[in-house]
C-alpha positions as CSV (number, residue, x, y, z in Angstrom):
1,M,182.3,102.6,137.9
2,T,184.0,101.3,135.0
3,R,185.2,103.7,132.2
4,P,184.2,103.4,128.7
5,P,187.0,102.4,126.4
6,T,188.6,105.0,124.7
7,V,187.9,105.8,120.9
8,A,191.0,104.2,119.9
9,Q,190.2,101.2,122.1
10,R,186.5,100.9,120.7
11,R,188.1,100.9,117.2
12,V,190.0,97.9,118.2
13,I,187.1,96.1,119.9
14,D,184.7,96.7,116.8
15,A,187.4,95.4,114.6
16,A,187.7,92.0,116.3
17,D,187.0,89.0,114.4
18,P,183.2,88.7,114.8
19,V,183.4,84.7,115.3
20,T,186.6,84.2,117.4
21,G,186.9,87.5,119.0
22,R,190.5,87.9,117.7
23,L,191.9,91.4,118.3
24,K,194.4,93.5,116.1
25,G,196.0,96.5,117.7
26,T,199.4,98.2,118.7
27,E,200.8,96.3,121.8
28,A,200.0,99.4,124.0
29,Q,196.2,99.1,123.0
30,L,196.1,95.4,123.5
31,A,197.9,95.6,126.9
32,A,195.3,98.4,127.9
33,L,192.4,96.1,126.9
34,V,194.0,93.2,128.9
35,K,194.4,95.5,131.9
36,R,190.6,96.5,131.9
37,G,189.4,92.9,131.5
38,L,188.3,93.2,128.0
39,A,190.8,91.1,126.4
40,F,193.1,88.3,127.3
41,R,196.6,87.3,125.7
42,H,196.6,83.6,124.8
43,P,199.6,81.9,126.5
44,R,200.6,79.9,123.5
45,P,202.3,81.5,120.4
46,P,201.8,83.5,118.5
47,H,200.4,85.0,121.7
48,D,197.3,86.4,119.6
49,H,194.9,88.7,121.9
50,F,191.3,87.8,122.1
51,L,188.0,89.5,123.6
52,T,186.8,88.3,127.0
53,P,183.2,88.0,127.7
54,A,183.1,91.7,129.0
55,G,184.8,92.7,125.7
56,H,182.2,90.9,123.6
57,R,179.5,92.9,125.2
58,I,181.3,96.1,124.7
59,R,181.4,95.2,121.0
60,E,177.4,94.4,120.9
61,A,176.4,97.4,122.8
62,P,175.9,100.6,120.6
63,E,178.9,103.0,120.7
64,P,178.0,105.9,123.2
65,T,177.3,109.6,121.7
66,A,178.9,112.6,123.3
67,A,176.1,112.5,126.1
68,P,176.2,109.1,127.4
69,E,172.9,107.7,128.8
70,P,173.0,106.9,132.6
71,P,173.7,103.2,133.6
72,A,170.6,100.9,133.7
73,A,171.1,100.5,137.4
74,P,173.3,102.3,140.0
75,A,175.2,99.0,140.7
76,D,176.0,98.4,137.1
77,S,179.7,97.9,136.5
78,G,179.8,97.8,132.9
79,V,180.7,94.1,133.3
80,F,178.0,91.4,132.3
81,T,176.4,89.5,135.3
82,A,174.5,86.3,134.7
83,R,171.5,85.9,136.7
84,I,171.5,83.4,139.4
85,G,167.9,83.8,140.5
86,G,166.4,86.0,143.1
87,E,167.0,89.4,141.5
88,E,164.6,92.0,141.8
89,N,163.4,94.2,138.9
90,A,165.5,92.2,136.4
91,V,164.7,93.6,132.7
92,D,164.2,91.1,130.0
93,G,164.1,91.7,126.3
94,P,165.8,91.3,123.2
95,S,168.9,93.3,124.5
96,R,169.2,91.0,127.2
97,T,169.0,87.9,125.0
98,R,171.7,89.5,123.0
99,E,174.0,90.0,125.9
100,V,173.4,86.5,127.2
101,H,174.2,85.1,123.8
102,S,177.4,87.1,123.5
103,A,178.7,86.2,126.7
104,W,178.1,82.5,126.2
105,Q,179.9,82.7,122.8
106,G,182.7,84.6,124.3
107,L,183.0,82.0,127.3
108,L,183.0,78.9,124.8
109,E,186.0,80.8,123.0
110,L,187.4,81.2,126.2
111,R,187.4,77.4,126.9
112,R,188.7,76.7,123.3
113,M,191.7,79.1,123.7
114,T,192.7,78.3,127.3
115,H,192.4,74.4,126.8
116,R,195.2,72.6,125.1
117,D,193.2,70.6,123.1
118,G,191.1,73.5,122.3
119,A,187.9,71.6,123.6
120,V,184.7,73.5,124.5
121,D,182.8,70.7,125.9
122,R,184.2,71.3,129.5
123,P,184.5,74.3,131.9
124,C,187.7,76.2,132.0
125,G,190.0,77.7,134.7
126,W,187.7,81.1,134.9
127,E,184.6,79.0,135.3
128,R,186.3,76.9,138.2
129,T,186.9,80.4,140.1
130,H,183.3,81.9,139.2
131,L,181.3,78.8,139.8
132,V,177.9,80.2,140.5
133,Q,178.6,82.9,137.6
134,A,179.4,80.0,135.2
135,A,176.5,78.0,136.0
136,A,174.0,80.5,135.7
137,L,175.4,81.8,132.4
138,A,174.9,78.0,131.2
139,L,171.5,78.0,132.2
140,E,170.4,81.5,131.0
141,A,172.1,81.1,127.8
142,A,170.2,77.7,127.5
143,G,166.8,79.6,127.9
144,H,166.1,78.7,131.5
145,R,164.2,81.1,133.5
146,P,165.8,82.6,136.8
147,A,163.8,83.2,139.5
148,A,162.4,86.8,140.2
149,G,162.5,87.8,143.5
150,E,160.5,85.4,145.4
151,G,159.0,83.9,142.3
152,P,159.4,80.5,140.5
153,G,162.5,79.6,138.4
154,Y,165.9,78.4,139.0
155,R,168.4,79.8,141.7
156,V,172.2,78.9,141.7
157,R,174.0,79.1,144.9
158,A,177.3,78.5,146.4
159,T,177.8,75.5,148.5
160,P,180.3,74.4,151.5
161,Q,181.6,71.8,148.9
162,P,184.8,72.8,146.9
163,E,183.8,73.3,143.1
164,A,180.4,72.7,143.3
165,V,177.0,74.7,143.4
166,A,173.6,73.9,144.0
167,V,170.7,74.6,141.6
168,R,167.1,74.9,143.1
169,E,163.9,74.9,141.0
170,P,160.5,74.1,142.5
171,D,159.4,72.6,139.5
172,A,160.7,69.0,139.2
173,E,160.7,68.8,135.5
174,A,162.4,72.5,135.1
175,L,164.9,71.1,137.6
176,R,165.7,68.0,135.4
177,A,166.2,70.3,132.6
178,C,168.5,72.5,134.2
179,A,170.6,69.4,135.2
180,A,170.6,68.1,131.6
181,T,171.7,71.7,130.4
182,L,174.7,71.7,133.0
183,E,175.6,68.3,131.9
184,K,175.6,69.1,128.3
185,A,177.8,72.2,129.3
186,G,180.5,70.2,130.6
187,W,179.6,69.8,134.4
188,Q,178.9,66.7,136.6
189,V,175.6,66.8,138.2
190,G,173.7,64.5,140.8
191,E,170.2,65.3,142.1
192,H,169.7,65.2,145.9
193,T,167.1,65.7,148.8
194,E,167.4,68.4,151.3
195,P,167.1,66.5,154.8
196,R,164.6,68.8,156.5
197,T,162.3,69.9,153.5
198,G,162.4,67.0,151.3
199,A,162.9,69.4,148.4
200,R,165.1,68.2,145.7
201,Y,168.2,70.1,144.1
202,V,171.0,69.6,141.8
203,L,174.6,69.8,143.0
204,A,176.8,70.3,139.8
205,S,180.5,70.6,139.7
206,P,182.8,71.7,136.6
207,R,183.9,68.4,134.7
208,R,187.8,68.1,134.3
209,A,188.0,65.7,131.4
């Protein structure tokens, strides 16, 4: 289980720029945050440091007291996880909405800082290595409802095709809305039909240019 940041690290995180997530601190503090996945160092001069989506989540969360509360779930790693659909006992509410919003804003900033042209309209390298999570975050951030257990809602799953995920949603109109959201978020999408069942699904790949 991920340890909470130290008091000094928490001060650095809390002092981050509220819009860009830009950090200020000693080299040791910033390096420690990078090592823990809470920050990244921009590859171009002046090599500033910025919060990752996980770092943004830490900043949004209330600072723990001397007796921290137990985690919400036994498997909670302290890192934000977008809902891909099919999760059991998922908890919704204002806190989840804030987490999703913060994670999406952090991802947009990651796009801006890692694309040479500063573009935020197409996926970045992290999204290409975390296809299912990236697509699910785009959908959840846009307000689409993930499936709960075996209930209705979207489901994002990996496919045998490189750099492609499948999005399934039993409601045809909701499926088209998911496709539109992913296209707006910089994904190439196409609607297909399952040969055996005749069910429609969307195949989505990160757009490169």
